[in-house]
N, CA, C and O atoms as a DFTB+ gen file, in Angstrom:
828 C
 N C O
     1  1      31.710      30.482      27.625
     2  2      30.951      29.448      26.902
     3  2      31.766      28.963      25.701
     4  3      32.260      29.771      24.915
     5  1      31.903      27.649      25.565
     6  2      32.704      27.081      24.489
     7  2      31.819      26.853      23.260
     8  3      31.069      25.879      23.189
     9  1      31.921      27.760      22.307
    10  2      31.059      27.692      21.131
    11  2      31.423      26.528      20.215
    12  3      30.590      26.051      19.444
    13  1      32.676      26.074      20.304
    14  2      33.078      24.921      19.484
    15  2      32.303      23.679      19.912
    16  3      31.818      22.926      19.068
    17  1      32.186      23.465      21.213
    18  2      31.440      22.304      21.713
    19  2      29.947      22.440      21.442
    20  3      29.271      21.447      21.174
    21  1      29.436      23.650      21.509
    22  2      28.017      23.865      21.196
    23  2      27.735      23.475      19.752
    24  3      26.787      22.746      19.463
    25  1      28.576      23.975      18.854
    26  2      28.411      23.647      17.435
    27  2      28.572      22.149      17.201
    28  3      27.820      21.550      16.433
    29  1      29.560      21.545      17.868
    30  2      29.809      20.109      17.710
    31  2      28.614      19.292      18.189
    32  3      28.210      18.334      17.530
    33  1      28.050      19.667      19.330
    34  2      26.901      18.941      19.876
    35  2      25.719      18.989      18.917
    36  3      25.050      17.977      18.708
    37  1      25.458      20.149      18.336
    38  2      24.307      20.307      17.450
    39  2      24.523      19.615      16.108
    40  3      23.608      18.990      15.571
    41  1      25.731      19.729      15.573
    42  2      26.017      19.092      14.281
    43  2      25.973      17.567      14.413
    44  3      25.404      16.880      13.564
    45  1      26.580      17.046      15.484
    46  2      26.552      15.596      15.693
    47  2      25.122      15.099      15.879
    48  3      24.750      14.052      15.351
    49  1      24.325      15.851      16.630
    50  2      22.931      15.460      16.847
    51  2      22.168      15.422      15.527
    52  3      21.390      14.500      15.282
    53  1      22.388      16.418      14.684
    54  2      21.717      16.449      13.388
    55  2      22.139      15.252      12.528
    56  3      21.300      14.617      11.889
    57  1      23.432      14.950      12.514
    58  2      23.931      13.837      11.702
    59  2      23.418      12.501      12.218
    60  3      23.100      11.610      11.431
    61  1      23.337      12.359      13.530
    62  2      22.790      11.128      14.117
    63  2      21.327      10.984      13.719
    64  3      20.886       9.905      13.323
    65  1      20.583      12.073      13.828
    66  2      19.176      12.042      13.424
    67  2      19.007      11.736      11.948
    68  3      17.995      11.164      11.541
    69  1      19.995      12.114      11.142
    70  2      19.908      11.927       9.690
    71  2      20.126      10.485       9.243
    72  3      19.872      10.156       8.084
    73  1      20.589       9.623      10.139
    74  2      20.810       8.221       9.750
    75  2      19.490       7.626       9.254
    76  3      18.542       7.522      10.032
    77  1      19.406       7.235       7.989
    78  2      18.123       6.827       7.393
    79  2      17.790       5.360       7.653
    80  3      17.842       4.535       6.740
    81  1      17.451       5.044       8.883
    82  2      17.223       3.658       9.280
    83  2      16.149       2.972       8.437
    84  3      16.367       1.886       7.899
    85  1      14.992       3.615       8.331
    86  2      13.877       3.008       7.592
    87  2      14.226       2.838       6.109
    88  3      13.896       1.820       5.500
    89  1      14.885       3.829       5.546
    90  2      15.279       3.757       4.138
    91  2      16.228       2.582       3.917
    92  3      16.065       1.814       2.969
    93  1      17.222       2.448       4.801
    94  2      18.191       1.358       4.680
    95  2      17.504      -0.002       4.810
    96  3      17.828      -0.939       4.081
    97  1      16.555      -0.101       5.740
    98  2      15.851      -1.373       5.930
    99  2      15.036      -1.729       4.700
   100  3      15.011      -2.890       4.291
   101  1      14.374      -0.756       4.110
   102  2      13.597      -1.015       2.903
   103  2      14.464      -1.493       1.753
   104  3      14.097      -2.412       1.020
   105  1      15.616      -0.858       1.606
   106  2      16.540      -1.245       0.528
   107  2      17.120      -2.634       0.776
   108  3      17.213      -3.444      -0.146
   109  1      17.509      -2.909       2.018
   110  2      18.161      -4.172       2.331
   111  2      17.205      -5.351       2.254
   112  3      17.575      -6.414       1.756
   113  1      15.987      -5.180       2.738
   114  2      15.061      -6.301       2.843
   115  2      14.218      -6.528       1.591
   116  3      13.954      -7.671       1.220
   117  1      13.791      -5.439       0.934
   118  2      12.913      -5.610      -0.227
   119  2      13.356      -4.823      -1.453
   120  3      12.700      -4.873      -2.493
   121  1      14.458      -4.102      -1.338
   122  2      14.955      -3.349      -2.475
   123  2      14.050      -2.206      -2.885
   124  3      14.001      -1.845      -4.061
   125  1      13.318      -1.621      -1.910
   126  2      12.396      -0.535      -2.221
   127  2      12.801       0.735      -1.479
   128  3      13.491       0.690      -0.460
   129  1      12.357       1.852      -2.011
   130  2      12.510       3.126      -1.323
   131  2      11.286       3.291      -0.435
   132  3      10.176       3.458      -0.942
   133  1      11.466       3.248       0.867
   134  2      10.343       3.280       1.796
   135  2       9.515       4.545       1.626
   136  3       8.354       4.583       2.035
   137  1      10.095       5.575       1.030
   138  2       9.382       6.828       0.809
   139  2       8.453       6.765      -0.407
   140  3       7.738       7.719      -0.712
   141  1       8.482       5.612      -1.096
   142  2       7.638       5.458      -2.282
   143  2       6.571       4.382      -2.099
   144  3       5.817       4.099      -3.029
   145  1       6.498       3.782      -0.919
   146  2       5.520       2.723      -0.683
   147  2       4.705       3.042       0.568
   148  3       5.119       3.844       1.405
   149  1       3.541       2.401       0.681
   150  2       2.710       2.595       1.866
   151  2       2.302       4.043       2.063
   152  3       1.759       4.682       1.162
   153  1       2.576       4.552       3.270
   154  2       2.249       5.951       3.582
   155  2       3.317       6.904       3.063
   156  3       3.179       8.122       3.176
   157  1       4.387       6.344       2.493
   158  2       5.513       7.111       1.943
   159  2       6.272       7.873       3.038
   160  3       6.955       8.858       2.761
   161  1       6.146       7.413       4.253
   162  2       6.873       8.031       5.358
   163  2       8.095       7.191       5.710
   164  3       8.024       5.962       5.752
   165  1       9.201       7.853       5.957
   166  2      10.428       7.150       6.320
   167  2      10.456       6.946       7.838
   168  3      11.230       7.573       8.562
   169  1       9.572       6.037       8.290
   170  2       9.480       5.791       9.715
   171  2       9.199       4.337      10.020
   172  3       8.957       3.532       9.121
   173  1       9.234       4.008      11.316
   174  2       9.093       2.621      11.747
   175  2       7.750       2.019      11.372
   176  3       7.689       0.855      10.974
   177  1       6.656       2.798      11.492
   178  2       5.336       2.244      11.214
   179  2       5.169       1.896       9.746
   180  3       4.526       0.899       9.416
   181  1       5.732       2.695       8.867
   182  2       5.640       2.363       7.447
   183  2       6.447       1.106       7.137
   184  3       6.049       0.305       6.292
   185  1       7.569       0.932       7.811
   186  2       8.352      -0.299       7.655
   187  2       7.557      -1.484       8.190
   188  3       7.542      -2.553       7.580
   189  1       6.895      -1.293       9.334
   190  2       6.067      -2.344       9.932
   191  2       5.009      -2.829       8.940
   192  3       4.822      -4.035       8.773
   193  1       4.323      -1.902       8.286
   194  2       3.261      -2.262       7.360
   195  2       3.788      -2.735       6.003
   196  3       3.239      -3.668       5.417
   197  1       4.841      -2.101       5.506
   198  2       5.275      -2.333       4.128
   199  2       6.397      -3.357       3.994
   200  3       6.544      -3.968       2.935
   201  1       7.189      -3.555       5.042
   202  2       8.337      -4.467       4.965
   203  2       8.132      -5.684       5.853
   204  3       8.230      -6.817       5.381
   205  1       7.850      -5.466       7.127
   206  2       7.652      -6.588       8.039
   207  2       7.670      -6.145       9.488
   208  3       8.183      -5.075       9.816
   209  1       7.099      -6.985      10.362
   210  2       7.002      -6.640      11.782
   211  2       8.383      -6.551      12.420
   212  3       8.688      -5.570      13.099
   213  1       9.217      -7.560      12.212
   214  2      10.553      -7.566      12.822
   215  2      11.365      -6.369      12.352
   216  3      12.039      -5.709      13.143
   217  1      11.290      -6.099      11.054
   218  2      12.030      -4.960      10.503
   219  2      11.529      -3.645      11.099
   220  3      12.318      -2.748      11.396
   221  1      10.208      -3.538      11.270
   222  2       9.645      -2.338      11.867
   223  2      10.105      -2.131      13.292
   224  3      10.385      -1.004      13.702
   225  1      10.186      -3.214      14.054
   226  2      10.645      -3.116      15.445
   227  2      12.115      -2.710      15.519
   228  3      12.517      -1.950      16.401
   229  1      12.905      -3.222      14.590
   230  2      14.325      -2.844      14.559
   231  2      14.472      -1.355      14.261
   232  3      15.231      -0.650      14.927
   233  1      13.744      -0.888      13.262
   234  2      13.796       0.531      12.905
   235  2      13.314       1.383      14.076
   236  3      13.909       2.420      14.370
   237  1      12.250       0.960      14.741
   238  2      11.738       1.694      15.894
   239  2      12.803       1.816      16.978
   240  3      13.019       2.898      17.524
   241  1      13.466       0.709      17.287
   242  2      14.495       0.720      18.328
   243  2      15.665       1.631      17.959
   244  3      16.165       2.380      18.797
   245  1      16.093       1.561      16.704
   246  2      17.225       2.392      16.273
   247  2      16.848       3.871      16.267
   248  3      17.637       4.715      16.691
   249  1      15.642       4.189      15.787
   250  2      15.222       5.588      15.738
   251  2      15.034       6.172      17.135
   252  3      15.341       7.343      17.363
   253  1      14.532       5.364      18.073
   254  2      14.474       5.803      19.466
   255  2      15.894       6.041      19.979
   256  3      16.168       7.027      20.663
   257  1      16.791       5.111      19.631
   258  2      18.193       5.238      20.048
   259  2      18.879       6.476      19.499
   260  3      19.783       7.019      20.134
   261  1      18.457       6.925      18.327
   262  2      19.045       8.151      17.766
   263  2      18.775       9.342      18.673
   264  3      19.657      10.170      18.901
   265  1      17.542       9.426      19.192
   266  2      17.202      10.521      20.092
   267  2      17.984      10.452      21.388
   268  3      18.492      11.460      21.878
   269  1      18.077       9.245      21.938
   270  2      18.834       9.045      23.187
   271  2      20.293       9.422      22.988
   272  3      20.869      10.143      23.802
   273  1      20.887       8.935      21.910
   274  2      22.315       9.160      21.655
   275  2      22.628      10.638      21.454
   276  3      23.633      11.135      21.962
   277  1      21.782      11.334      20.726
   278  2      22.024      12.753      20.441
   279  2      22.108      13.569      21.726
   280  3      23.015      14.384      21.890
   281  1      21.152      13.348      22.645
   282  2      21.144      14.115      23.897
   283  2      22.242      13.629      24.829
   284  3      22.871      14.433      25.517
   285  1      22.480      12.323      24.860
   286  2      23.523      11.777      25.735
   287  2      24.906      12.305      25.358
   288  3      25.710      12.630      26.233
   289  1      25.180      12.390      24.068
   290  2      26.479      12.925      23.621
   291  2      26.613      14.395      24.016
   292  3      27.678      14.832      24.453
   293  1      25.536      15.146      23.860
   294  2      25.581      16.564      24.235
   295  2      25.853      16.719      25.731
   296  3      26.545      17.648      26.149
   297  1      25.305      15.808      26.531
   298  2      25.504      15.880      27.983
   299  2      26.949      15.588      28.380
   300  3      27.397      15.999      29.451
   301  1      27.670      14.885      27.523
   302  2      29.070      14.594      27.810
   303  2      29.974      15.789      27.530
   304  3      31.141      15.796      27.921
   305  1      29.440      16.787      26.862
   306  2      30.227      17.955      26.493
   307  2      29.975      19.104      27.466
   308  3      28.920      19.169      28.097
   309  1      30.948      20.012      27.585
   310  2      30.775      21.166      28.484
   311  2      29.893      22.246      27.857
   312  3      30.356      23.324      27.484
   313  1      28.592      21.910      27.755
   314  2      27.630      22.848      27.161
   315  2      26.466      23.044      28.133
   316  3      26.203      22.159      28.948
   317  1      25.763      24.176      28.072
   318  2      24.604      24.409      28.936
   319  2      23.485      23.417      28.646
   320  3      23.442      22.813      27.574
   321  1      22.586      23.254      29.604
   322  2      21.488      22.301      29.440
   323  2      20.601      22.676      28.262
   324  3      20.059      21.793      27.597
   325  1      20.443      23.956      27.993
   326  2      19.604      24.353      26.869
   327  2      20.165      23.821      25.558
   328  3      19.407      23.508      24.639
   329  1      21.485      23.716      25.464
   330  2      22.109      23.163      24.256
   331  2      21.821      21.671      24.152
   332  3      21.651      21.142      23.053
   333  1      21.767      20.999      25.288
   334  2      21.424      19.577      25.287
   335  2      20.007      19.373      24.746
   336  3      19.748      18.438      23.988
   337  1      19.105      20.255      25.143
   338  2      17.735      20.174      24.635
   339  2      17.692      20.499      23.140
   340  3      16.971      19.860      22.373
   341  1      18.472      21.496      22.744
   342  2      18.530      21.857      21.329
   343  2      19.129      20.725      20.498
   344  3      18.789      20.558      19.327
   345  1      20.019      19.953      21.108
   346  2      20.577      18.791      20.409
   347  2      19.469      17.782      20.105
   348  3      19.467      17.152      19.048
   349  1      18.528      17.634      21.040
   350  2      17.391      16.770      20.776
   351  2      16.580      17.259      19.593
   352  3      16.198      16.476      18.724
   353  1      16.320      18.556      19.564
   354  2      15.589      19.129      18.428
   355  2      16.363      18.922      17.124
   356  3      15.775      18.635      16.082
   357  1      17.674      19.070      17.194
   358  2      18.505      18.900      15.998
   359  2      18.418      17.469      15.475
   360  3      18.433      17.247      14.264
   361  1      18.328      16.502      16.381
   362  2      18.211      15.102      15.961
   363  2      16.897      14.866      15.223
   364  3      16.863      14.150      14.222
   365  1      15.818      15.467      15.717
   366  2      14.520      15.311      15.052
   367  2      14.545      15.993      13.685
   368  3      14.027      15.455      12.707
   369  1      15.149      17.172      13.625
   370  2      15.289      17.869      12.339
   371  2      16.091      17.009      11.366
   372  3      15.772      16.927      10.180
   373  1      17.144      16.366      11.891
   374  2      17.945      15.479      11.056
   375  2      17.137      14.319      10.506
   376  3      17.285      13.949       9.342
   377  1      16.278      13.743      11.344
   378  2      15.431      12.640      10.884
   379  2      14.443      13.125       9.820
   380  3      14.200      12.445       8.823
   381  1      13.887      14.298      10.051
   382  2      12.880      14.827       9.115
   383  2      13.498      15.325       7.810
   384  3      12.897      15.212       6.741
   385  1      14.704      15.876       7.914
   386  2      15.382      16.449       6.740
   387  2      16.821      15.941       6.689
   388  3      17.760      16.704       6.917
   389  1      16.998      14.632       6.384
   390  2      18.336      14.023       6.424
   391  2      19.236      14.470       5.285
   392  3      18.847      14.443       4.117
   393  1      20.424      14.873       5.638
   394  2      21.385      15.325       4.638
   395  2      21.764      14.199       3.688
   396  3      22.147      14.453       2.546
   397  1      21.662      12.950       4.150
   398  2      22.060      11.800       3.333
   399  2      21.031      11.432       2.267
   400  3      21.335      10.653       1.364
   401  1      19.815      11.982       2.357
   402  2      18.750      11.635       1.409
   403  2      18.098      12.879       0.827
   404  3      16.879      12.932       0.663
   405  1      18.911      13.871       0.517
   406  2      18.407      15.102      -0.095
   407  2      17.313      15.765       0.727
   408  3      16.396      16.384       0.186
   409  1      17.427      15.622       2.056
   410  2      16.532      16.299       3.004
   411  2      15.080      15.825       2.905
   412  3      14.161      16.575       3.235
   413  1      14.868      14.585       2.453
   414  2      13.529      13.985       2.396
   415  2      13.460      12.839       3.396
   416  3      13.860      11.716       3.088
   417  1      12.957      13.118       4.587
   418  2      12.927      12.118       5.636
   419  2      11.542      11.812       6.156
   420  3      10.551      11.887       5.428
   421  1      11.492      11.463       7.443
   422  2      10.230      11.066       8.056
   423  2       9.627      12.170       8.899
   424  3       9.760      13.354       8.591
   425  1       8.953      11.756       9.979
   426  2       8.287      12.730      10.853
   427  2       8.968      12.848      12.216
   428  3       8.787      13.848      12.912
   429  1       9.733      11.857      12.597
   430  2      10.533      11.974      13.815
   431  2       9.871      11.528      15.095
   432  3      10.379      11.824      16.177
   433  1       8.745      10.820      15.014
   434  2       8.036      10.415      16.223
   435  2       8.873       9.545      17.145
   436  3       8.954       9.815      18.344
   437  1       9.497       8.505      16.605
   438  2      10.289       7.589      17.426
   439  2      11.496       8.299      18.032
   440  3      11.860       8.041      19.180
   441  1      12.111       9.184      17.270
   442  2      13.253       9.942      17.787
   443  2      12.822      10.842      18.938
   444  3      13.557      11.000      19.912
   445  1      11.635      11.431      18.829
   446  2      11.091      12.244      19.925
   447  2      10.893      11.401      21.175
   448  3      11.189      11.846      22.284
   449  1      10.395      10.189      20.994
   450  2      10.202       9.297      22.141
   451  2      11.534       9.054      22.844
   452  3      11.618       9.126      24.070
   453  1      12.573       8.765      22.065
   454  2      13.892       8.516      22.646
   455  2      14.401       9.689      23.462
   456  3      14.942       9.511      24.553
   457  1      14.226      10.889      22.927
   458  2      14.689      12.104      23.617
   459  2      13.957      12.286      24.938
   460  3      14.579      12.540      25.969
   461  1      12.641      12.157      24.905
   462  2      11.832      12.443      26.091
   463  2      11.998      11.390      27.182
   464  3      12.022      11.736      28.363
   465  1      12.112      10.111      26.816
   466  2      12.285       9.098      27.850
   467  2      13.702       9.137      28.429
   468  3      13.924       8.721      29.566
   469  1      14.651       9.635      27.646
   470  2      16.003       9.798      28.186
   471  2      16.036      10.939      29.199
   472  3      16.644      10.820      30.263
   473  1      15.385      12.027      28.863
   474  2      15.348      13.173      29.779
   475  2      14.490      12.887      31.007
   476  3      14.796      13.344      32.108
   477  1      13.409      12.123      30.808
   478  2      12.461      11.846      31.894
   479  2      12.189      10.343      31.966
   480  3      11.123       9.893      31.546
   481  1      13.125       9.568      32.487
   482  2      12.954       8.101      32.500
   483  2      11.725       7.619      33.252
   484  3      11.217       6.537      32.959
   485  1      11.229       8.403      34.225
   486  2      10.014       8.008      34.939
   487  2       8.786       8.048      34.040
   488  3       7.719       7.560      34.412
   489  1       8.942       8.630      32.855
   490  2       7.810       8.700      31.927
   491  2       7.568       7.376      31.212
   492  3       6.498       7.174      30.638
   493  1       8.544       6.474      31.237
   494  2       8.445       5.237      30.452
   495  2       7.202       4.417      30.797
   496  3       6.441       4.083      29.889
   497  1       6.954       4.071      32.084
   498  2       5.744       3.270      32.364
   499  2       4.449       4.012      32.037
   500  3       3.482       3.394      31.591
   501  1       4.418       5.323      32.253
   502  2       3.213       6.096      31.949
   503  2       2.961       6.136      30.445
   504  3       1.832       5.963      29.986
   505  1       4.035       6.367      29.685
   506  2       3.890       6.434      28.231
   507  2       3.462       5.076      27.678
   508  3       2.554       4.992      26.851
   509  1       4.120       4.019      28.141
   510  2       3.793       2.677      27.664
   511  2       2.356       2.304      28.011
   512  3       1.631       1.742      27.190
   513  1       1.956       2.626      29.244
   514  2       0.595       2.322      29.674
   515  2      -0.439       3.044      28.834
   516  3      -1.424       2.444      28.404
   517  1      -0.220       4.335      28.598
   518  2      -1.150       5.115      27.782
   519  2      -1.210       4.571      26.361
   520  3      -2.287       4.461      25.775
   521  1      -0.051       4.234      25.811
   522  2       0.010       3.690      24.449
   523  2      -0.793       2.395      24.336
   524  3      -1.577       2.231      23.401
   525  1      -0.601       1.480      25.277
   526  2      -1.273       0.183      25.206
   527  2      -2.783       0.312      25.395
   528  3      -3.553      -0.395      24.743
   529  1      -3.207       1.207      26.281
   530  2      -4.642       1.408      26.496
   531  2      -5.307       1.965      25.237
   532  3      -6.350       1.473      24.805
   533  1      -4.689       2.999      24.652
   534  2      -5.251       3.607      23.442
   535  2      -5.218       2.614      22.282
   536  3      -6.148       2.563      21.478
   537  1      -4.143       1.823      22.198
   538  2      -4.028       0.827      21.134
   539  2      -5.119      -0.232      21.261
   540  3      -5.676      -0.670      20.254
   541  1      -5.429      -0.647      22.490
   542  2      -6.477      -1.645      22.704
   543  2      -7.841      -1.117      22.259
   544  3      -8.693      -1.884      21.811
   545  1      -8.041       0.191      22.383
   546  2      -9.325       0.792      22.009
   547  2      -9.417       1.033      20.501
   548  3     -10.422       0.707      19.869
   549  1      -8.360       1.604      19.939
   550  2      -8.409       2.031      18.534
   551  2      -7.823       1.027      17.557
   552  3      -8.200       1.007      16.385
   553  1      -6.902       0.191      18.031
   554  2      -6.139      -0.727      17.171
   555  2      -5.395       0.039      16.067
   556  3      -5.226      -0.454      14.951
   557  1      -4.969       1.224      16.403
   558  2      -4.295       2.118      15.456
   559  2      -2.978       2.574      16.101
   560  3      -2.977       3.521      16.888
   561  1      -1.855       1.909      15.776
   562  2      -0.580       2.183      16.453
   563  2      -0.113       3.637      16.356
   564  3       0.319       4.214      17.354
   565  1      -0.194       4.224      15.176
   566  2       0.315       5.587      15.011
   567  2      -0.461       6.578      15.874
   568  3       0.134       7.423      16.543
   569  1      -1.778       6.476      15.857
   570  2      -2.591       7.356      16.686
   571  2      -2.307       7.119      18.166
   572  3      -2.281       8.061      18.958
   573  1      -2.095       5.860      18.532
   574  2      -1.871       5.511      19.933
   575  2      -0.589       6.122      20.474
   576  3      -0.589       6.718      21.551
   577  1       0.505       5.977      19.730
   578  2       1.747       6.548      20.256
   579  2       1.727       8.074      20.173
   580  3       2.394       8.751      20.956
   581  1       0.962       8.613      19.224
   582  2       0.866      10.072      19.106
   583  2       0.087      10.665      20.283
   584  3       0.517      11.658      20.871
   585  1      -1.045      10.067      20.628
   586  2      -1.840      10.567      21.752
   587  2      -1.106      10.373      23.077
   588  3      -1.253      11.178      23.997
   589  1      -0.325       9.316      23.171
   590  2       0.429       9.072      24.405
   591  2       1.451      10.181      24.668
   592  3       1.856      10.394      25.811
   593  1       1.865      10.884      23.615
   594  2       2.789      12.016      23.766
   595  2       2.217      13.098      24.677
   596  3       2.964      13.827      25.330
   597  1       0.896      13.198      24.718
   598  2       0.263      14.263      25.495
   599  2       0.580      14.153      26.985
   600  3       0.416      15.117      27.733
   601  1       1.029      12.990      27.404
   602  2       1.344      12.810      28.815
   603  2       2.677      13.398      29.236
   604  3       2.880      13.660      30.422
   605  1       3.588      13.613      28.306
   606  2       4.934      14.071      28.662
   607  2       4.947      15.428      29.375
   608  3       5.639      15.558      30.384
   609  1       4.217      16.444      28.900
   610  2       4.234      17.719      29.630
   611  2       3.737      17.591      31.068
   612  3       4.241      18.263      31.968
   613  1       2.742      16.723      31.279
   614  2       2.211      16.541      32.629
   615  2       3.210      15.815      33.528
   616  3       3.324      16.113      34.717
   617  1       3.935      14.856      32.940
   618  2       4.980      14.172      33.701
   619  2       6.085      15.151      34.075
   620  3       6.598      15.123      35.194
   621  1       6.448      16.019      33.128
   622  2       7.460      17.043      33.406
   623  2       7.013      17.971      34.524
   624  3       7.834      18.464      35.298
   625  1       5.725      18.204      34.606
   626  2       5.168      19.107      35.618
   627  2       5.047      18.427      36.986
   628  3       5.543      18.936      37.991
   629  1       4.379      17.270      37.003
   630  2       4.053      16.642      38.284
   631  2       5.213      15.858      38.905
   632  3       5.336      15.794      40.128
   633  1       6.063      15.260      38.061
   634  2       7.148      14.427      38.595
   635  2       8.476      15.171      38.634
   636  3       9.199      15.101      39.627
   637  1       8.796      15.879      37.562
   638  2      10.108      16.527      37.490
   639  2      10.081      17.995      37.907
   640  3      11.124      18.562      38.233
   641  1       8.915      18.609      37.901
   642  2       8.776      20.009      38.316
   643  2       9.743      20.917      37.553
   644  3      10.390      21.794      38.125
   645  1       9.815      20.676      36.248
   646  2      10.740      21.444      35.402
   647  2       9.937      22.148      34.310
   648  3       9.445      21.508      33.380
   649  1       9.808      23.479      34.431
   650  2       9.043      24.215      33.429
   651  2       9.689      24.121      32.056
   652  3       9.000      24.124      31.036
   653  1      11.053      24.036      32.034
   654  2      11.728      23.947      30.732
   655  2      11.438      22.619      30.054
   656  3      11.370      22.555      28.827
   657  1      11.263      21.548      30.840
   658  2      10.895      20.256      30.262
   659  2       9.457      20.290      29.740
   660  3       9.149      19.668      28.724
   661  1       8.587      21.011      30.429
   662  2       7.201      21.144      29.971
   663  2       7.170      21.799      28.592
   664  3       6.540      21.291      27.664
   665  1       7.859      22.932      28.473
   666  2       7.894      23.669      27.204
   667  2       8.559      22.822      26.128
   668  3       8.084      22.761      24.994
   669  1       9.657      22.173      26.487
   670  2      10.400      21.363      25.517
   671  2       9.546      20.208      25.007
   672  3       9.534      19.924      23.809
   673  1       8.828      19.538      25.917
   674  2       7.985      18.408      25.513
   675  2       6.895      18.854      24.543
   676  3       6.584      18.147      23.584
   677  1       6.318      20.022      24.792
   678  2       5.267      20.543      23.902
   679  2       5.843      20.868      22.528
   680  3       5.282      20.479      21.504
   681  1       6.964      21.582      22.511
   682  2       7.590      21.967      21.239
   683  2       8.024      20.730      20.454
   684  3       7.810      20.642      19.245
   685  1       8.636      19.780      21.158
   686  2       9.129      18.572      20.491
   687  2       7.985      17.770      19.888
   688  3       8.106      17.242      18.783
   689  1       6.887      17.680      20.608
   690  2       5.729      16.935      20.120
   691  2       5.114      17.580      18.882
   692  3       4.576      16.887      18.018
   693  1       5.195      18.896      18.798
   694  2       4.609      19.598      17.653
   695  2       5.344      19.299      16.353
   696  3       4.744      19.367      15.280
   697  1       6.634      18.967      16.427
   698  2       7.412      18.725      15.209
   699  2       6.833      17.583      14.375
   700  3       6.558      17.787      13.193
   701  1       6.637      16.381      14.945
   702  2       6.012      15.335      14.123
   703  2       4.528      15.579      13.869
   704  3       4.000      15.181      12.831
   705  1       3.849      16.241      14.824
   706  2       2.411      16.473      14.676
   707  2       2.104      17.326      13.447
   708  3       1.187      17.017      12.686
   709  1       2.863      18.389      13.257
   710  2       2.641      19.284      12.112
   711  2       2.892      18.549      10.802
   712  3       2.152      18.721       9.833
   713  1       3.941      17.729      10.778
   714  2       4.262      17.001       9.553
   715  2       3.266      15.876       9.272
   716  3       3.228      15.347       8.161
   717  1       2.469      15.510      10.260
   718  2       1.506      14.428      10.082
   719  2       0.169      14.920       9.527
   720  3      -0.663      14.110       9.119
   721  1      -0.045      16.218       9.507
   722  2      -1.327      16.774       9.058
   723  2      -1.692      16.340       7.630
   724  3      -2.835      15.940       7.409
   725  1      -0.779      16.401       6.655
   726  2      -1.151      15.941       5.305
   727  2      -1.583      14.482       5.271
   728  3      -2.481      14.117       4.512
   729  1      -0.946      13.644       6.090
   730  2      -1.305      12.223       6.136
   731  2      -2.710      12.041       6.720
   732  3      -3.466      11.183       6.264
   733  1      -3.057      12.845       7.722
   734  2      -4.392      12.785       8.308
   735  2      -5.448      13.131       7.255
   736  3      -6.476      12.462       7.157
   737  1      -5.191      14.167       6.479
   738  2      -6.119      14.558       5.416
   739  2      -6.258      13.444       4.370
   740  3      -7.351      13.179       3.870
   741  1      -5.145      12.808       4.054
   742  2      -5.175      11.713       3.078
   743  2      -6.010      10.545       3.599
   744  3      -6.798       9.966       2.851
   745  1      -5.844      10.194       4.875
   746  2      -6.605       9.092       5.452
   747  2      -8.096       9.420       5.517
   748  3      -8.941       8.553       5.296
   749  1      -8.407      10.674       5.821
   750  2      -9.827      11.091       5.870
   751  2     -10.466      10.939       4.492
   752  3     -11.612      10.502       4.381
   753  1      -9.737      11.293       3.458
   754  2     -10.265      11.173       2.099
   755  2     -10.460       9.708       1.711
   756  3     -11.449       9.369       1.062
   757  1      -9.531       8.838       2.101
   758  2      -9.634       7.420       1.760
   759  2     -10.681       6.708       2.605
   760  3     -11.422       5.860       2.107
   761  1     -10.737       7.057       3.890
   762  2     -11.617       6.343       4.801
   763  2     -13.072       6.719       4.678
   764  3     -13.951       5.916       4.991
   765  1     -13.339       7.926       4.228
   766  2     -14.718       8.354       4.056
   767  2     -15.360       8.885       5.317
   768  3     -16.404       9.535       5.251
   769  1     -14.758       8.622       6.465
   770  2     -15.300       9.127       7.728
   771  2     -14.172       9.178       8.762
   772  3     -13.186       8.447       8.670
   773  1     -14.345      10.060       9.745
   774  2     -13.353      10.157      10.810
   775  2     -13.350       8.901      11.668
   776  3     -12.328       8.559      12.262
   777  1     -14.480       8.213      11.738
   778  2     -14.546       7.003      12.561
   779  2     -13.588       5.939      12.037
   780  3     -12.904       5.270      12.811
   781  1     -13.546       5.790      10.715
   782  2     -12.633       4.802      10.139
   783  2     -11.180       5.243      10.290
   784  3     -10.285       4.406      10.403
   785  1     -10.944       6.536      10.291
   786  2      -9.587       7.037      10.484
   787  2      -9.089       6.685      11.886
   788  3      -7.941       6.276      12.058
   789  1      -9.958       6.845      12.885
   790  2      -9.547       6.659      14.283
   791  2      -9.604       5.203      14.721
   792  3      -8.677       4.715      15.367
   793  1     -10.690       4.499      14.373
   794  2     -10.871       3.115      14.823
   795  2     -10.575       2.140      13.683
   796  3     -11.099       2.286      12.578
   797  1      -9.738       1.156      13.959
   798  2      -9.363       0.179      12.947
   799  2      -9.878      -1.207      13.319
   800  3     -10.126      -1.492      14.490
   801  1     -10.034      -2.064      12.316
   802  2     -10.503      -3.431      12.549
   803  2      -9.444      -4.255      13.265
   804  3      -9.758      -5.070      14.133
   805  1      -8.185      -4.037      12.894
   806  2      -7.074      -4.745      13.514
   807  2      -5.800      -3.951      13.268
   808  3      -5.838      -2.905      12.621
   809  1      -4.685      -4.432      13.773
   810  2      -3.427      -3.699      13.664
   811  2      -2.950      -3.570      12.223
   812  3      -2.182      -2.665      11.895
   813  1      -3.408      -4.478      11.365
   814  2      -2.970      -4.451       9.965
   815  2      -3.865      -3.584       9.083
   816  3      -3.521      -3.299       7.937
   817  1      -5.006      -3.168       9.612
   818  2      -5.914      -2.312       8.860
   819  2      -5.272      -0.940       8.666
   820  3      -4.897      -0.272       9.629
   821  1      -5.154      -0.539       7.415
   822  2      -4.467       0.719       7.136
   823  2      -5.112       1.458       5.969
   824  3      -5.495       0.847       4.971
   825  1      -5.227       2.764       6.101
   826  2      -5.756       3.577       5.022
   827  2      -4.627       4.102       4.152
   828  3      -4.877       4.815       3.180
């Protein structure tokens, strides 16, 4: 086993994940620290609400690409598949704790999406379909893409028949979920009820 390539794959994945896309967009477009406005999260949805729709979509695409790139680079190296999966985790850790911003990052949801759709491309229509259905009901983008994550373990089971993908999808999903708990509590306090937290008047309605 070549430990140099293993270390290289993980370090590169972490550095790729650490690229502060949302922070850079906030600085370039409005001269603000995205971690100090809106939900104070360094992610695409906060850019969408606080900076602009186009900027949010760009950040979303780049952050998804970070996950894809991290695993794809690891696959080009002579490392075991488990290291390729660990490279995905390293990219999410990089997004959440970026070395370039004193380890104050986002939650890693978009990066997780990139990793999982790269590993399981057949999941794309299922994930998109689930996201759009939930979004039509709740009009709450963050909740919609978060709940759509629940489909990945089942896709890994029924389509790919890979127990390691099932476990990986569950573990990967927990990373942004755990970091989102404080935000959920904050929204509950502002909204006054769980109904307002879950159901929104429109896409721009935000607690």
